[in-house]
N, C-alpha and C positions, 0 to 999 in steps of 0.2 A: 359372487365372483364377478368383478368388473371385467368385461371382455372387450378388449380393443384389438382382437386379432382380425386377420383377413376374413371377410365373410363369404368368400368363395367356398364351395363345397366339393369334396372328393367322394364319389360313390365307389365303394369297394365291393367286389363279388368274388367268392371263391367257387371254383367249378371242377367237375369231373363228368365228362360225357353228358352235357346238358343241351344238346342240339335242339331238343324239343321246346326248350324254355327261353333260350337266349334272345332270339329275334324280337319277341314281343316285350321282353323285359327291357332290352337296350333301347328300343324305339321310343320308350316312354321316359327316358332320362335326359331329355333335351335341356333341362334346367341346370344340370351339373356342369361345373367348370372342368372337371376331370373325372374320367371313368377308368378304373383299373380292374381288370379281370386277372386273378391269380389262379392259374389252371394246374391241375395235377396230372398233366400229360394225357389229356383226353385222346381217345382213339376214334371218336366220331367227328362230326362236322363243327364242333364247338369252336375250334380255333378259326376256321374259315368264316364263320358267322360273325364272330367278334371282330375280326380284322376288316370286315366289310363296313364297319362303322368308324368314321374318321376320328371321332373323339375318344375312341377306346384304346387304351394301352393294354396290350395282352402280354402277360408275363407267365412263364411256366416255372414252377417250383415243386420239388419233391415233397409229397405229403407225408408228414410224420403224425400229426394229430390236428384237430380242429383249432385248438388254441394257438399253437405255434404258427399255423397257416394264416390265421387272422392277424396275428401280430406281425408276421412278415408282410402282409398286405398293407397294414398301417405304415410300416417303414417305407413303403414305396410312394406314399401320398405326399403331395407337395403342400396341400392345404391343411389348416388346423382342424376344420370341421369335417367330420367323417360321417357318411351315411352308409352303413353296412346293409346289404341286401343279399338274401339267398336267391338262387335262380328261380325258385318256386314262389317267390313273394312279389306282390304287385301293389303299387301305390294307387289310391283313388285320387281323382282331381282335388278333392277337398284336403286329403292328407298332404299331397304335393304342395299345395298353397300354404298349408300350415307349417310345413318344414321350412319353406323359403322365408316366410314371415318370422318364424321363430329364430332362425340363425341371424337375421338382420336386426332383431329387436332385443334379443336376450342379453341381459346383463347380470343374471343371477345363477343360472344352472350350468353345470359342467357336462351333463349327460341327460338324455331323455329316454324314457321307456315308451314303447308302443304296445297297445293292445292289438291282438290279432284275431281275425275271423278265420276259423279253420274250414277249409273247403274239402268236402268228400266228393271227388270228381267235380261236378259243377253245382253241387248242393251244399248249403251251409250246414255244418255240424254244430248244433246249438249247445250240446251238453258233453257228456262222456269225459269230463275232466279238462276240457279245453275252454270252458266258458270264461275263465279268468286269465287266459294265457296272455302274458306280456313279456316283452324282451327288450333289451337295449339295442337300439339301431342307430341312434344319432348321438354323437359325443365329440367333445374337443379332445384331440389326441394328446394334448399337453397335460391333460388331467385324467386320463383313463388308459387302461391296458388290460389285456386278458391275462388272468392268472395262469401260471404254468402247471398248477396242480391238476386242473381239469383238462382231460383229453377230449371230452365231448360234453355237450350241454354247457358250453363255455360260460365262465363267470367273468364279467367285466368289473374290474376294481376301479372305482371312481373316487377321485380326490376332489370333493366339492359337493354341491347340492344337486339333487336329482329331480327332474321334472317329468311329467307324464303328458303326452300329446293326446288330444281329444279324439281325433279321427283314427280309425282302425286300419291296420295293414292287412291286406288280403293274402292268406297263406294257402296256396294250392298244394297242400301237403300230400293228399291221397289221390293218385292218378289211377292206380290199379293195385290189386291185392299183392302180387308178387313184388312189385317195386317197393311198396310200403313195408312189406315183411322184410325184404333185404335191408332196407334202411334201419329198421328197428333192431335187427340182428347185429348189424354193424355197430350201432350205438351200444348194444348190450356187451359186445366184445371190448369196446373201449372202456366201458364202466368197469369191466372185470380187470383190465390192465391197471386202471386207477387204484382199485382195491389191492391188487397184487403189489404195486409199487409202494403202497402204504403198509405192506406186510400183513394184510388182513387175511385170516384163515377162512377157508370155505366152511359152511355150516349146512348140514343135511336138513335141519329144521327150516332154516331160512330159504334154502333151495326150493322148497315146496310151499311153505307158508307165505313167503313174500309175494310170489306171483299170484297166488290165490287172493291174498289181501288186496293187491293192486287191482285185480279184475273186479272184485266185489265192491271195492270202494268207488271206482269210477263208474261201474255199471249201475249200482244201486244208490249209493250215497250221493254221487255227483250226477245222478239222473241219466246215465247213458241209455237206459232202457227207453227213454222218451225219444231217442234218436232212431228207434227201430232197428232194422238190420244193420244200418250204418254204425250205430253205437255198439252193437254186439261185435262187429268186425274190429273196430278200432280198439275197444277194451280188451279183446282177446289178443290182438297183435302187440299192444303195449305191455300186457302181462307176459307174453312170450319173450319180449325183450328182457324183462327182469329174470325170467327163467334162464335165458341164454347167458346172462351176466354170471350167475352162480355156477352154471355148467362150465363156462369158460374159465372161471376162477379156479375151479377144481382141477381142470386140465393143466393150467399154468403151474400150480403147485406140484402136480404129479410129474410134470416134465422136469421141474427143478430138482425134485427128489431123485428122479431116475438118473440125472446127470451128476449128482453129487457123489464124490468119492466115498466108497464103502469103508466103514470103520473096521 
């Protein structure tokens, strides 16, 4: 893809009650031509912190699901090149330089995958299923969009070639047990909604076997036990998210059946 587009970059961030993250994230985005925060009506200091940065455009939009919120954020951007960041992600100086160099020299790729380093509090989690974690974070909005079928763990549909950046994104995913558990439960509920919309029926066997498989695969096959107690916690919470998925799916079907007119 020969890219003659404007090489300025728009950094996009979607938020909800991220006052603990935003100041350090935004302070490190001086290279961006535009920073847009799309907020789901936070009740903490997220709005005030964002508005304290001159370059930040703060927009509030009702949250439906992660894919629709990201696509809404893209629609607000004036530049073709998008860098999407979560509030708990940080750029290293090396990655920042690579991003800047890439968008100014790229003539081939429509989107780029980033590898991520998973942080358990302030310690690196080396295994537990996260060692090969990579995600789309940099792309040309004229050649990419998030599919509407995914409500969570969004899928970017790319029209063109895909590259991979060398330097890793730092992902401060786990700050404490309850926060991470709440996040994984929220993801599990969205996955249940995806299955329900596809009219997939609940399965008693999968309800119990899939979480067990998820835990054993990440803890044993993907070497989570080498992460010690950190690995045990992460593998358990990720498996619990899968368990939540099937429990919520069963509840959705039960609710529909209870509301259906009796024959």
